[in-house]
Each structure stands twice: as C-alpha cells, then as structure tokens.
Biopython code that builds the backbone (N, CA, C, O; Angstrom):
import numpy as np
from Bio.PDB.StructureBuilder import StructureBuilder

atoms = [
    (1, "MET", "N", (-77.436, -32.698, -23.280)),
    (1, "MET", "CA", (-77.952, -31.567, -24.028)),
    (1, "MET", "C", (-79.218, -32.034, -24.755)),
    (1, "MET", "O", (-79.241, -33.107, -25.359)),
    (2, "GLN", "N", (-80.221, -31.247, -24.690)),
    (2, "GLN", "CA", (-81.481, -31.554, -25.338)),
    (2, "GLN", "C", (-81.442, -31.103, -26.794)),
    (2, "GLN", "O", (-80.694, -30.193, -27.151)),
    (3, "LEU", "N", (-82.240, -31.736, -27.617)),
    (3, "LEU", "CA", (-82.303, -31.415, -29.038)),
    (3, "LEU", "C", (-82.684, -29.955, -29.257)),
    (3, "LEU", "O", (-82.135, -29.301, -30.144)),
    (4, "GLU", "N", (-83.605, -29.444, -28.471)),
    (4, "GLU", "CA", (-84.033, -28.044, -28.614)),
    (4, "GLU", "C", (-82.875, -27.088, -28.337)),
    (4, "GLU", "O", (-82.707, -26.091, -29.038)),
    (5, "GLU", "N", (-82.078, -27.394, -27.314)),
    (5, "GLU", "CA", (-80.927, -26.548, -26.982)),
    (5, "GLU", "C", (-79.906, -26.581, -28.112)),
    (5, "GLU", "O", (-79.347, -25.550, -28.484)),
    (6, "LEU", "N", (-79.667, -27.764, -28.651)),
    (6, "LEU", "CA", (-78.728, -27.901, -29.768)),
    (6, "LEU", "C", (-79.209, -27.107, -30.978)),
    (6, "LEU", "O", (-78.434, -26.385, -31.605)),
    (7, "MET", "N", (-80.477, -27.244, -31.296)),
    (7, "MET", "CA", (-81.031, -26.515, -32.442)),
    (7, "MET", "C", (-80.929, -25.004, -32.238)),
    (7, "MET", "O", (-80.637, -24.271, -33.183)),
    (8, "ALA", "N", (-81.166, -24.538, -31.022)),
    (8, "ALA", "CA", (-81.073, -23.103, -30.737)),
    (8, "ALA", "C", (-79.641, -22.608, -30.931)),
    (8, "ALA", "O", (-79.418, -21.544, -31.508)),
    (9, "LYS", "N", (-78.675, -23.387, -30.446)),
    (9, "LYS", "CA", (-77.268, -22.984, -30.586)),
    (9, "LYS", "C", (-76.846, -22.974, -32.051)),
    (9, "LYS", "O", (-76.174, -22.045, -32.498)),
    (10, "VAL", "N", (-77.235, -23.998, -32.794)),
    (10, "VAL", "CA", (-76.860, -24.071, -34.210)),
    (10, "VAL", "C", (-77.521, -22.945, -34.990)),
    (10, "VAL", "O", (-76.902, -22.378, -35.891)),
    (11, "SER", "N", (-78.751, -22.613, -34.667)),
    (11, "SER", "CA", (-79.463, -21.558, -35.404)),
    (11, "SER", "C", (-78.818, -20.189, -35.217)),
    (11, "SER", "O", (-79.013, -19.300, -36.046)),
    (12, "ARG", "N", (-78.051, -20.004, -34.139)),
    (12, "ARG", "CA", (-77.366, -18.725, -33.901)),
    (12, "ARG", "C", (-76.047, -18.612, -34.659)),
    (12, "ARG", "O", (-75.453, -17.535, -34.721)),
    (13, "LEU", "N", (-75.597, -19.705, -35.224)),
    (13, "LEU", "CA", (-74.333, -19.705, -35.964)),
    (13, "LEU", "C", (-74.518, -19.133, -37.364)),
    (13, "LEU", "O", (-75.618, -19.182, -37.916)),
    (14, "PRO", "N", (-73.434, -18.582, -37.948)),
    (14, "PRO", "CA", (-73.511, -18.156, -39.352)),
    (14, "PRO", "C", (-73.753, -19.377, -40.252)),
    (14, "PRO", "O", (-73.482, -20.512, -39.860)),
    (15, "ALA", "N", (-74.257, -19.130, -41.441)),
    (15, "ALA", "CA", (-74.633, -20.215, -42.367)),
    (15, "ALA", "C", (-73.480, -21.175, -42.646)),
    (15, "ALA", "O", (-73.684, -22.388, -42.696)),
    (16, "PHE", "N", (-72.260, -20.638, -42.830)),
    (16, "PHE", "CA", (-71.144, -21.530, -43.159)),
    (16, "PHE", "C", (-70.788, -22.428, -41.967)),
    (16, "PHE", "O", (-70.324, -23.551, -42.166)),
    (17, "ARG", "N", (-70.993, -21.960, -40.754)),
    (17, "ARG", "CA", (-70.751, -22.792, -39.574)),
    (17, "ARG", "C", (-71.860, -23.836, -39.414)),
    (17, "ARG", "O", (-71.600, -24.963, -38.992)),
    (18, "GLN", "N", (-73.087, -23.461, -39.751)),
    (18, "GLN", "CA", (-74.179, -24.427, -39.723)),
    (18, "GLN", "C", (-73.884, -25.580, -40.693)),
    (18, "GLN", "O", (-74.166, -26.742, -40.397)),
    (19, "GLN", "N", (-73.313, -25.238, -41.856)),
    (19, "GLN", "CA", (-72.954, -26.273, -42.823)),
    (19, "GLN", "C", (-71.878, -27.188, -42.241)),
    (19, "GLN", "O", (-71.911, -28.398, -42.462)),
    (20, "GLU", "N", (-70.926, -26.621, -41.501)),
    (20, "GLU", "CA", (-69.896, -27.440, -40.857)),
    (20, "GLU", "C", (-70.510, -28.409, -39.854)),
    (20, "GLU", "O", (-70.103, -29.567, -39.768)),
    (21, "VAL", "N", (-71.484, -27.933, -39.104)),
    (21, "VAL", "CA", (-72.165, -28.795, -38.133)),
    (21, "VAL", "C", (-72.873, -29.929, -38.866)),
    (21, "VAL", "O", (-72.797, -31.085, -38.449)),
    (22, "LEU", "N", (-73.551, -29.602, -39.943)),
    (22, "LEU", "CA", (-74.246, -30.624, -40.730)),
    (22, "LEU", "C", (-73.249, -31.640, -41.290)),
    (22, "LEU", "O", (-73.493, -32.845, -41.244)),
    (23, "ASP", "N", (-72.132, -31.150, -41.817)),
    (23, "ASP", "CA", (-71.100, -32.051, -42.350)),
    (23, "ASP", "C", (-70.573, -32.975, -41.259)),
    (23, "ASP", "O", (-70.352, -34.163, -41.497)),
    (24, "PHE", "N", (-70.372, -32.430, -40.066)),
    (24, "PHE", "CA", (-69.843, -33.239, -38.971)),
    (24, "PHE", "C", (-70.848, -34.301, -38.537)),
    (24, "PHE", "O", (-70.469, -35.441, -38.267)),
    (25, "VAL", "N", (-72.117, -33.937, -38.470)),
    (25, "VAL", "CA", (-73.148, -34.905, -38.097)),
    (25, "VAL", "C", (-73.221, -36.014, -39.147)),
    (25, "VAL", "O", (-73.350, -37.189, -38.803)),
    (26, "THR", "N", (-73.137, -35.642, -40.425)),
    (26, "THR", "CA", (-73.132, -36.634, -41.500)),
    (26, "THR", "C", (-71.932, -37.557, -41.364)),
    (26, "THR", "O", (-72.049, -38.771, -41.528)),
    (27, "PHE", "N", (-70.779, -36.975, -41.064)),
    (27, "PHE", "CA", (-69.558, -37.759, -40.849)),
    (27, "PHE", "C", (-69.746, -38.754, -39.699)),
    (27, "PHE", "O", (-69.374, -39.920, -39.823)),
    (28, "LEU", "N", (-70.318, -38.300, -38.591)),
    (28, "LEU", "CA", (-70.557, -39.180, -37.450)),
    (28, "LEU", "C", (-71.497, -40.322, -37.816)),
    (28, "LEU", "O", (-71.286, -41.463, -37.405)),
    (29, "GLU", "N", (-72.528, -40.014, -38.584)),
    (29, "GLU", "CA", (-73.455, -41.061, -39.019)),
    (29, "GLU", "C", (-72.728, -42.108, -39.869)),
    (29, "GLU", "O", (-72.922, -43.311, -39.694)),
    (30, "GLN", "N", (-71.894, -41.632, -40.784)),
    (30, "GLN", "CA", (-71.160, -42.554, -41.654)),
    (30, "GLN", "C", (-70.185, -43.395, -40.849)),
    (30, "GLN", "O", (-70.074, -44.601, -41.071)),
    (31, "GLN", "N", (-69.484, -42.776, -39.924)),
    (31, "GLN", "CA", (-68.505, -43.505, -39.119)),
    (31, "GLN", "C", (-69.188, -44.521, -38.219)),
    (31, "GLN", "O", (-68.670, -45.620, -38.018)),
    (32, "HIS", "N", (-70.329, -44.171, -37.682)),
    (32, "HIS", "CA", (-71.052, -45.103, -36.818)),
    (32, "HIS", "C", (-71.460, -46.337, -37.614)),
    (32, "HIS", "O", (-71.308, -47.462, -37.139)),
    (33, "GLY", "N", (-71.973, -46.129, -38.814)),
    (33, "GLY", "CA", (-72.360, -47.245, -39.662)),
    (33, "GLY", "C", (-71.163, -48.057, -40.104)),
    (33, "GLY", "O", (-71.227, -49.286, -40.139)),
    (34, "ARG", "N", (-70.069, -47.389, -40.444)),
    (34, "ARG", "CA", (-68.860, -48.071, -40.886)),
    (34, "ARG", "C", (-68.232, -48.845, -39.736)),
    (34, "ARG", "O", (-67.767, -49.968, -39.927)),
    (35, "ALA", "N", (-68.214, -48.261, -38.552)),
    (35, "ALA", "CA", (-67.608, -48.935, -37.398)),
    (35, "ALA", "C", (-68.336, -50.243, -37.097)),
    (35, "ALA", "O", (-67.707, -51.235, -36.727)),
    (36, "ALA", "N", (-69.635, -50.245, -37.252)),
    (36, "ALA", "CA", (-70.397, -51.462, -36.982)),
    (36, "ALA", "C", (-70.039, -52.569, -37.970)),
    (36, "ALA", "O", (-70.046, -53.746, -37.608)),
    (37, "THR", "N", (-69.726, -52.202, -39.218)),
    (37, "THR", "CA", (-69.396, -53.218, -40.220)),
    (37, "THR", "C", (-67.934, -53.629, -40.162)),
    (37, "THR", "O", (-67.593, -54.719, -40.620)),
    (38, "LEU", "N", (-67.061, -52.793, -39.614)),
    (38, "LEU", "CA", (-65.632, -53.113, -39.571)),
    (38, "LEU", "C", (-65.261, -54.044, -38.421)),
    (38, "LEU", "O", (-64.245, -54.735, -38.489)),
    (39, "LYS", "N", (-66.053, -54.068, -37.393)),
    (39, "LYS", "CA", (-65.707, -54.871, -36.226)),
    (39, "LYS", "C", (-66.015, -56.344, -36.482)),
    (39, "LYS", "O", (-66.988, -56.674, -37.160)),
    (40, "ASP", "N", (-65.188, -57.213, -35.940)),
    (40, "ASP", "CA", (-65.428, -58.645, -36.097)),
    (40, "ASP", "C", (-66.434, -59.119, -35.048)),
    (40, "ASP", "O", (-67.040, -58.310, -34.345)),
    (41, "ASP", "N", (-66.602, -60.419, -34.955)),
    (41, "ASP", "CA", (-67.592, -60.978, -34.031)),
    (41, "ASP", "C", (-67.311, -60.643, -32.571)),
    (41, "ASP", "O", (-68.224, -60.647, -31.746)),
    (42, "HIS", "N", (-66.059, -60.356, -32.251)),
    (42, "HIS", "CA", (-65.687, -60.051, -30.868)),
    (42, "HIS", "C", (-65.641, -58.545, -30.612)),
    (42, "HIS", "O", (-65.233, -58.110, -29.535)),
    (43, "GLY", "N", (-66.058, -57.748, -31.602)),
    (43, "GLY", "CA", (-66.056, -56.300, -31.436)),
    (43, "GLY", "C", (-64.689, -55.676, -31.627)),
    (43, "GLY", "O", (-64.493, -54.515, -31.268)),
    (44, "GLU", "N", (-63.736, -56.413, -32.185)),
    (44, "GLU", "CA", (-62.376, -55.910, -32.382)),
    (44, "GLU", "C", (-62.125, -55.627, -33.856)),
    (44, "GLU", "O", (-62.689, -56.285, -34.730)),
    (45, "TRP", "N", (-61.279, -54.649, -34.121)),
    (45, "TRP", "CA", (-60.889, -54.339, -35.491)),
    (45, "TRP", "C", (-59.575, -55.030, -35.791)),
    (45, "TRP", "O", (-58.711, -55.145, -34.922)),
    (46, "SER", "N", (-59.427, -55.490, -37.025)),
    (46, "SER", "CA", (-58.132, -56.036, -37.433)),
    (46, "SER", "C", (-57.186, -54.863, -37.692)),
    (46, "SER", "O", (-57.624, -53.724, -37.850)),
    (47, "GLU", "N", (-55.915, -55.147, -37.733)),
    (47, "GLU", "CA", (-54.919, -54.094, -38.008)),
    (47, "GLU", "C", (-55.198, -53.452, -39.360)),
    (47, "GLU", "O", (-55.130, -52.230, -39.494)),
    (48, "HIS", "N", (-55.511, -54.266, -40.359)),
    (48, "HIS", "CA", (-55.796, -53.743, -41.704)),
    (48, "HIS", "C", (-57.016, -52.827, -41.689)),
    (48, "HIS", "O", (-56.988, -51.755, -42.294)),
    (49, "GLN", "N", (-58.068, -53.227, -41.018)),
    (49, "GLN", "CA", (-59.269, -52.407, -40.942)),
    (49, "GLN", "C", (-58.991, -51.081, -40.236)),
    (49, "GLN", "O", (-59.498, -50.035, -40.642)),
    (50, "PHE", "N", (-58.191, -51.132, -39.190)),
    (50, "PHE", "CA", (-57.845, -49.906, -38.472)),
    (50, "PHE", "C", (-57.023, -48.970, -39.355)),
    (50, "PHE", "O", (-57.228, -47.757, -39.322)),
    (51, "GLN", "N", (-56.093, -49.516, -40.144)),
    (51, "GLN", "CA", (-55.284, -48.692, -41.043)),
    (51, "GLN", "C", (-56.158, -48.022, -42.099)),
    (51, "GLN", "O", (-55.967, -46.847, -42.413)),
    (52, "ILE", "N", (-57.108, -48.763, -42.642)),
    (52, "ILE", "CA", (-58.012, -48.180, -43.642)),
    (52, "ILE", "C", (-58.795, -47.021, -43.030)),
    (52, "ILE", "O", (-58.910, -45.956, -43.636)),
    (53, "MET", "N", (-59.330, -47.230, -41.838)),
    (53, "MET", "CA", (-60.085, -46.181, -41.171)),
    (53, "MET", "C", (-59.192, -44.971, -40.890)),
    (53, "MET", "O", (-59.635, -43.833, -41.041)),
    (54, "SER", "N", (-57.950, -45.200, -40.487)),
    (54, "SER", "CA", (-57.033, -44.103, -40.173)),
    (54, "SER", "C", (-56.726, -43.271, -41.411)),
    (54, "SER", "O", (-56.711, -42.042, -41.346)),
    (55, "VAL", "N", (-56.484, -43.928, -42.527)),
    (55, "VAL", "CA", (-56.196, -43.209, -43.770)),
    (55, "VAL", "C", (-57.427, -42.421, -44.205)),
    (55, "VAL", "O", (-57.313, -41.271, -44.630)),
    (56, "ASP", "N", (-58.596, -43.032, -44.100)),
    (56, "ASP", "CA", (-59.827, -42.322, -44.452)),
    (56, "ASP", "C", (-59.979, -41.058, -43.610)),
    (56, "ASP", "O", (-60.365, -40.010, -44.125)),
    (57, "GLN", "N", (-59.680, -41.156, -42.330)),
    (57, "GLN", "CA", (-59.782, -39.998, -41.439)),
    (57, "GLN", "C", (-58.778, -38.914, -41.825)),
    (57, "GLN", "O", (-59.111, -37.730, -41.858)),
    (58, "ALA", "N", (-57.554, -39.331, -42.113)),
    (58, "ALA", "CA", (-56.502, -38.366, -42.437)),
    (58, "ALA", "C", (-56.796, -37.617, -43.735)),
    (58, "ALA", "O", (-56.482, -36.433, -43.855)),
    (59, "MET", "N", (-57.392, -38.297, -44.693)),
    (59, "MET", "CA", (-57.622, -37.698, -46.000)),
    (59, "MET", "C", (-58.995, -37.030, -46.119)),
    (59, "MET", "O", (-59.291, -36.413, -47.143)),
    (60, "ARG", "N", (-59.825, -37.143, -45.101)),
    (60, "ARG", "CA", (-61.176, -36.596, -45.145)),
    (60, "ARG", "C", (-61.140, -35.092, -45.389)),
    (60, "ARG", "O", (-60.515, -34.348, -44.633)),
    (61, "GLY", "N", (-61.810, -34.652, -46.444)),
    (61, "GLY", "CA", (-61.937, -33.232, -46.734)),
    (61, "GLY", "C", (-60.754, -32.598, -47.419)),
    (61, "GLY", "O", (-60.776, -31.394, -47.674)),
    (62, "ILE", "N", (-59.713, -33.363, -47.729)),
    (62, "ILE", "CA", (-58.519, -32.763, -48.326)),
    (62, "ILE", "C", (-58.809, -32.171, -49.694)),
    (62, "ILE", "O", (-58.188, -31.180, -50.077)),
    (63, "SER", "N", (-59.739, -32.755, -50.436)),
    (63, "SER", "CA", (-60.051, -32.227, -51.768)),
    (63, "SER", "C", (-60.793, -30.896, -51.672)),
    (63, "SER", "O", (-60.852, -30.161, -52.657)),
    (64, "ASP", "N", (-61.351, -30.574, -50.531)),
    (64, "ASP", "CA", (-62.079, -29.321, -50.352)),
    (64, "ASP", "C", (-61.169, -28.164, -49.942)),
    (64, "ASP", "O", (-61.599, -27.010, -49.923)),
    (65, "GLU", "N", (-59.921, -28.471, -49.617)),
    (65, "GLU", "CA", (-59.005, -27.430, -49.168)),
    (65, "GLU", "C", (-58.519, -26.589, -50.339)),
    (65, "GLU", "O", (-58.293, -27.097, -51.437)),
    (66, "SER", "N", (-58.363, -25.307, -50.087)),
    (66, "SER", "CA", (-57.852, -24.429, -51.136)),
    (66, "SER", "C", (-56.339, -24.599, -51.253)),
    (66, "SER", "O", (-55.669, -25.005, -50.304)),
    (67, "ASP", "N", (-55.820, -24.283, -52.430)),
    (67, "ASP", "CA", (-54.385, -24.375, -52.649)),
    (67, "ASP", "C", (-53.678, -23.258, -51.885)),
    (67, "ASP", "O", (-54.061, -22.092, -51.981)),
    (68, "LEU", "N", (-52.653, -23.618, -51.134)),
    (68, "LEU", "CA", (-51.912, -22.626, -50.365)),
    (68, "LEU", "C", (-50.800, -21.991, -51.181)),
    (68, "LEU", "O", (-50.385, -20.866, -50.903)),
    (69, "TYR", "N", (-50.314, -22.713, -52.191)),
    (69, "TYR", "CA", (-49.177, -22.248, -52.960)),
    (69, "TYR", "C", (-49.475, -22.343, -54.448)),
    (69, "TYR", "O", (-50.233, -23.205, -54.890)),
    (70, "SER", "N", (-48.873, -21.453, -55.205)),
    (70, "SER", "CA", (-48.984, -21.509, -56.662)),
    (70, "SER", "C", (-47.682, -22.079, -57.221)),
    (70, "SER", "O", (-46.742, -22.345, -56.472)),
    (71, "GLU", "N", (-47.633, -22.261, -58.531)),
    (71, "GLU", "CA", (-46.402, -22.761, -59.143)),
    (71, "GLU", "C", (-45.259, -21.766, -58.946)),
    (71, "GLU", "O", (-44.101, -22.173, -58.845)),
    (72, "ASP", "N", (-45.564, -20.477, -58.889)),
    (72, "ASP", "CA", (-44.526, -19.462, -58.660)),
    (72, "ASP", "C", (-43.849, -19.650, -57.302)),
    (72, "ASP", "O", (-42.674, -19.321, -57.144)),
    (73, "ASP", "N", (-44.579, -20.173, -56.334)),
    (73, "ASP", "CA", (-44.017, -20.392, -54.999)),
    (73, "ASP", "C", (-43.024, -21.551, -54.995)),
    (73, "ASP", "O", (-42.254, -21.706, -54.047)),
    (74, "LEU", "N", (-43.037, -22.360, -56.046)),
    (74, "LEU", "CA", (-42.166, -23.536, -56.087)),
    (74, "LEU", "C", (-40.760, -23.209, -56.610)),
    (74, "LEU", "O", (-39.881, -24.070, -56.579)),
    (75, "LYS", "N", (-40.543, -22.020, -57.072)),
    (75, "LYS", "CA", (-39.221, -21.660, -57.577)),
    (75, "LYS", "C", (-38.223, -21.657, -56.437)),
    (75, "LYS", "O", (-38.474, -21.088, -55.375)),
    (76, "GLU", "N", (-37.096, -22.295, -56.667)),
    (76, "GLU", "CA", (-36.040, -22.320, -55.665)),
    (76, "GLU", "C", (-35.164, -21.089, -55.841)),
    (76, "GLU", "O", (-34.762, -20.755, -56.956)),
    (77, "ARG", "N", (-34.880, -20.434, -54.757)),
    (77, "ARG", "CA", (-34.081, -19.204, -54.837)),
    (77, "ARG", "C", (-32.763, -19.407, -54.108)),
    (77, "ARG", "O", (-32.719, -19.914, -52.987)),
    (78, "TRP", "N", (-31.704, -19.002, -54.767)),
    (78, "TRP", "CA", (-30.371, -19.134, -54.188)),
    (78, "TRP", "C", (-29.834, -17.730, -53.908)),
    (78, "TRP", "O", (-29.943, -16.827, -54.737)),
    (79, "SER", "N", (-29.266, -17.576, -52.749)),
    (79, "SER", "CA", (-28.708, -16.266, -52.383)),
    (79, "SER", "C", (-27.295, -16.133, -52.856)),
    (79, "SER", "O", (-26.666, -15.098, -52.638)),
]
sb = StructureBuilder()
sb.init_structure("model")
sb.init_model(0)
sb.init_chain("A")
sb.init_seg("    ")
for serial, (resi, resn, name, xyz) in enumerate(atoms, 1):
    if name == "N":
        sb.init_residue(resn, " ", resi, " ")
    sb.init_atom(name, np.array(xyz, "f"), 0.0, 1.0, " ", f" {name:<3s}", serial, name[0])
structure = sb.get_structure()
C-alpha cells in the first residue's frame, strides 16, 4: 500500500477513527523501539522481558475505558 492510498483512506474516516489510527501508529512506533531494546544479543527475549511486554499489552488503554457498572450494580440480590 502506498502512503498516498493510506492517507486517502484515513482522510475518509470520521475524526474519532482517525484518532484511533494515529494512536495505533504511535503504539507501533513505541513497540518497535521497545522491541529493539528488549532483545538480547541473539535477538531473543528473556521470559521476564516477554512477561513485561505481555502485561503492558494487556493493560494498554485500560485507563481510557469508561466504567461499565456503578456502585448500585454491585448490590447482591437474593430471590
């Protein structure tokens, strides 16, 4: 895919989707830089380094999520 084609497709998206694309590109840039520093001399990751990366991936963006439940939803109901 050429850069011009990508730009044309992104420009047709709504603003909030364009922001998602930008966030994803930023994420890819960060991961590419991080991956280069996490690998050892043989290009392999240690188990610890892989676990750190996995947790970072799992928790990415969680603070941006809206709350699905309120305190009222936590009440236990017995029939």
